[in-house]
N, C-alpha and C positions, 0 to 999 in steps of 0.2 A: 532267264530260263528255264524250262523243266530239267530234271533230272536224268540222265542216259539210261535205261535198265539193263543190265550185266546177266552172265550166268549167275548162277547158286542161290538164287531166291527163288527157294525151298518154299519157303512159309507161305509165299505168293500164290504159288502152283498148290499146295493144299488147301486153302482158301476157296482156291476156283473150282479143283477135282474132287478133292477131298479127302481123307482119309487122315493116316499119322504120320507123322517123319520115318516110321519103322516100316511103312509098306512101302515106300517109296526108293527107286534108285537112282540117285542125281549124278546124274553125268553132263552137265551142262555148262560146265567150265575146263579150261586148259589146263590146272593143275594136276599133277602128278597125286595120283592116290595114294602113293607109298612115300611119307613123311621123314626128314633127316629126322632122326631118336633126338628127342630132346635130351640133352643131361641134364645133371643136377646143376641148378645154377645156383651162384655164390651167393650168400645175402647181401654184401657187397653190391651188387647189380641192381637189387630193389633200395637197398638203403642208399645209395650215395647217387651220388650227380654220375651221368655217365663221363668218363675220362675217353678226351681222344688219340691218346697214344695207349690202347687196349691192343691192338696189333691186328687193330679188324682192319684196318686200311693194307696194311702189309699181306693180311690175308688177299684179301679182294683183287690186289695185284699180283699176287701170284697166281692164283686162280684163272680171272679173266684173259693174263698177259697185259695189261695195261699199268698208268701211271699215275698215281697221287686220286686214288678213287674217292669219288666224294660218297659220303652215305645218306642216303634220302628216306622218307617213308614211302617206302615202294615208290616202282617207276611212276606213278601215278602223280604222286609230289611233283617229279622233274617236269611233268606234260603239263603240267597246268603254271608252271613259271617261266619254262622256255621263251613263252612269247612276250613275254614283257622284260625278259633279259635280256633278247637278241635285240627287240626294237630299240633296248636302251642304247645297244650298243653300235648300231647304223644309226641312232637319232631319230628313229621314230618306225612306224611297221611299214612295210612293204609289202611285195605279191608271197605268199606261201605258195609249195606244190604238194597237193598232197593224192594218197593210194584213193582210185574211186571206193573201192572198197577194203575196208580195214577199221581199225579199232575207235571208234567215233569221238572220244576223248580229245585226241588228237584238231580235229576240226573245229571241237565246241570252244577249245582253251586258245587256239590263233584266232577264231572270229570274236571271240570275247576282248581282244587288246588290240582288234582294229585290222588286224591284217585281211590282203585280198588274196580269199583265197581261191587256187584253180586244180582241177583233178589231172590225173594225167592217168594214160591207159592202166587197165586193172585185169589180169588175165584170171578167167574162174579154175586157175591150174595151175599147176608146179609140185612145189617141193619134193615130194617122193615120187616116182614113179614106180607103177605095181608090172612086175617080173610072172605072167599069166603062167608059168609054171610048177610055183612055190610062193607065189603071191608076198616075196620079199620084196622090201620097199629100200633104193638105194638115194643115197643124199645126190639129188640132182637140182641143178639149177633152169630157171625160166627168167632169161634174160631180154623174153620179148616185151615185158612188161617194163615199160619207160615212157618218159617225158619227152616228147620230143625237143628235137634242136634247139627249135623258138622258144620253148618256154623255159630250156635250160642259159637262154642266152637274156632274158629278161625278167627271173626268178630273183628276189633276195634270199629265201632259204626252201629247200629240199627235204621234206621228213619221206622217209623209208620204212617198213614196217616188214624190217627180214628175221626172220621169216613172216611172212605177211597172218595174219589171222581177223578173218576166217580161211582163206583163199590159199595158206600155205605154200604159197609161191616165195622162193628162195631166190632173191638176186645176188649173183656171185660179185665177189669183192672186188676182181677182177673190172667188173664193169662199173662199182659203187668207187673204184678207185679212178677212173678216165670220167667221172661226174665230179667227184672232189676236187681234182684238178682245175678243170673247167671251171666251178664255183667260185675256187680260191682265187684265180687272175679276174675277177668282177669283184673278189669281197664279198659273195654269198658264202649261206651256212650250209653244211650236212648234215641233218638231224637222222640218230639212224637210232629206231625202238627195236635191241637186239633180245628182245623179253622171254623169247622162243628159241634162242642161238646155242644153247646149252648142246641141244643133239647134233649142232653139225660148228664145233667152235673155229673150223680151220675155215670159217667163211666170216670169221665176226672182223671190226676192223677196229676190235681197241687198242691193237698194236699198232697205233698209228698215232702220233702227233703233231700234228696238222692243227694252224691256227685258227679254220672256219669249219670243223669238226667235233662233231655232239656224241655222243653213244649214251643211250639207257640199256642200263641190266638190271633185271628181276632176280629174287633168290625164290619169290614164291614159286615160279611152275616146276622147274627142273628139280629143285628139292623138298618141293611140296608143303613151303611156308607159309602160305600165302594171309594167314594171319596174323602174322606180325611185322608186315606192311616194312619188308624191308627192301631196298633196291641200290643202286651206285649208276652216279653220272660220271662217264670219262669225257672230260673238257677241257678248252687252253683255258692256262691258268684264271684270265679276266673275266670269261663267262663259269667259271667253277667259283670263283672270289663272289659275281655276284648272286650267283644263286645261292652262296651260300649264306651272305649277307639277307637276301630277300627270304630263307626259309629262316631264317634264323638258329639259334643255338640248341644241341639236345634235340635235332630232328629224328634223330636215330635214340629213343630208349635204351636202358642199358642190359637189360633182360633179352632185346634183337640184337645188340653188338654182342653179346656173347655167344648166343644160339647161332648167329653168324659167322661168327672166328669161327668156331668147329668146325661147322661146315661145310665152308670154304677149304678147310686145311685137312679134310678127309677123302683124301685119295682114294683109298678103297671103296668104300663107301661108294664113290660115286661112281668106281667102273663097275659096279653092283647097279649101282642105279641104271646106270645106259644099257645096261644089257636085258634089263627087267622090262626097260621104258621101249626099246627096241623088239621085244619078242609079244610084247600085249598090244603094243602098234601095227605088225604085222598080223595077229591076231583078228583085232579089231578090224582091218580093213578086210580081210578077208570076208568075217562075219557081214557086213553090210555090203558088200559085192553083189547080195543076192537081192540086193535094195534096187527097185527101179530107178536108179540114178548114176550120176558118174563120182566116185570119190578119190578124193584126193586128200592129204594130211602130212604131220608132222608126227616125232616121234610121241608126241603128248596129247595127239585130239586127232581126229579124223572128219573130213566133212563131204556131204554126201548134198553134192546139186541135183533139185528134182522139181519134175512139176508137181504142181500141191503141195508145196513144202508144207505151207500151215497147216494142212490138212493132216498130213505126217507127222507133224509137232503134238497135234491136238489127239490123233490115234491116241501115240504114244502115251500121252497124260493120261488118257483116261484109262490107259495100263500101267497107271503109276513106275513110268520112266519118266526121269528131265532130261531132256538135251537143250541146246541151246537153239532156237531158230533166228537165222541169222537177221541182221537189220534190213537187208532186201529181199526178206521174207522168198529167197529162193533157196537155200537147203539149208539143210539141220547140221549141225555141229556136233560132235559126240566125243565126250572123254573117255577115259580107259576105266572099266570095271576093274576093281581090288583084290577080289576073291575069287574062285570059283562059285561060290553061291549068285555072285554078281552076273558071272559070266552065264548063268544057266538061266538066270531070271530074262538076262538081257538076249538070248538067245529064244527062250518061248515067248517073249511076249513082240519080238520079232515078226516069230514066226505065224502069231496070230494077229496083228496086224498087216502081214502080208493076206491072212485071208480072206482077215475082215474087208479090206482092198480091195480084193479079185472080187469080190462078192456085192460090193457097193458097183462095181465097174458092171459087172455081169448088171446087176438090176438096171443101171443106165441102158445097157445097148437094149435089153428088153421091153424096156419103156418107150425106145424110140422104135422099135420095130411095131408095138402094139398102136404108136399116133398113127405109124405108118399105113397100118391096116384097116385102121379106123378111115383114115383119108380116102383109101382106095373104097370103101364101101360107100361113102356118101357120093 
């Protein structure tokens, strides 16, 4: 299998479209542009092997509202390991349901371990619904995205990305609890990837202690700390122990554990982060509403579904703005600018791209008229 491509590949864009890193505005990820301020890291974090009794698990349990969090090297590590662990729990791979649109590393991991993948309906909408009067985005769920009753009756695992990346669809925890109980009666697992859930904590299932529920959380997005590769798994004891055994000791390094403990414990900073992400996301949604497409999003990114999304992606790249072209190539996902200079650049580039696109459309129409005219003369 070849590697999948994700956002953040700025050097690749530079190679194709030119310029230097200082010329580009990289909005290709859903990572917060404001990161938790890195404290001074004690020398012991670098000099000693990581200690499990360092307060990290307690801080994670408190922040997420869960029990006995398992620190991992980013939720990606758990995504790759879970299919093997759950196959062992049930005596072999089975049928797993995945959203048709979503983070493709899930599908890759399950297929690699021999599971039979089936898709369930995925709407290109949801997340936050726009109030046209002030462009504020309210936390709403989109329960129409659902496996069929027949799929739920025969699957062995159901994967939900909540909220979804890139569709922003947020499935209510009430509906998830219904699915969880149904799956439990059959011995099937529910896996919920909550990497983008920090902005909607009331919809999280972390507080549940069901023996068929596995939840993945990430430090990278909300805390803006993608580079330290840290995440957490909440799972029943047998699954947690099997994951820990498979991933091995010291999965998360000492400096990362220290920074995560501080970030998860700093409620004052978390409130500040929540407020500015909401304001920035609303502002971005309003700006992108000028584009000829439908805007959906979360507090960390906005996705614009449009015709010719690939052409829009390339036009933006020619103007040194990097966004994420979705795997289906029917939308672009845009992250949040970090400061007024970045907002100004994005605003100017979008205006320029809109003019370029309008000119291309006019030329196409005129060319069509000329062709028809020539036909009439003949």
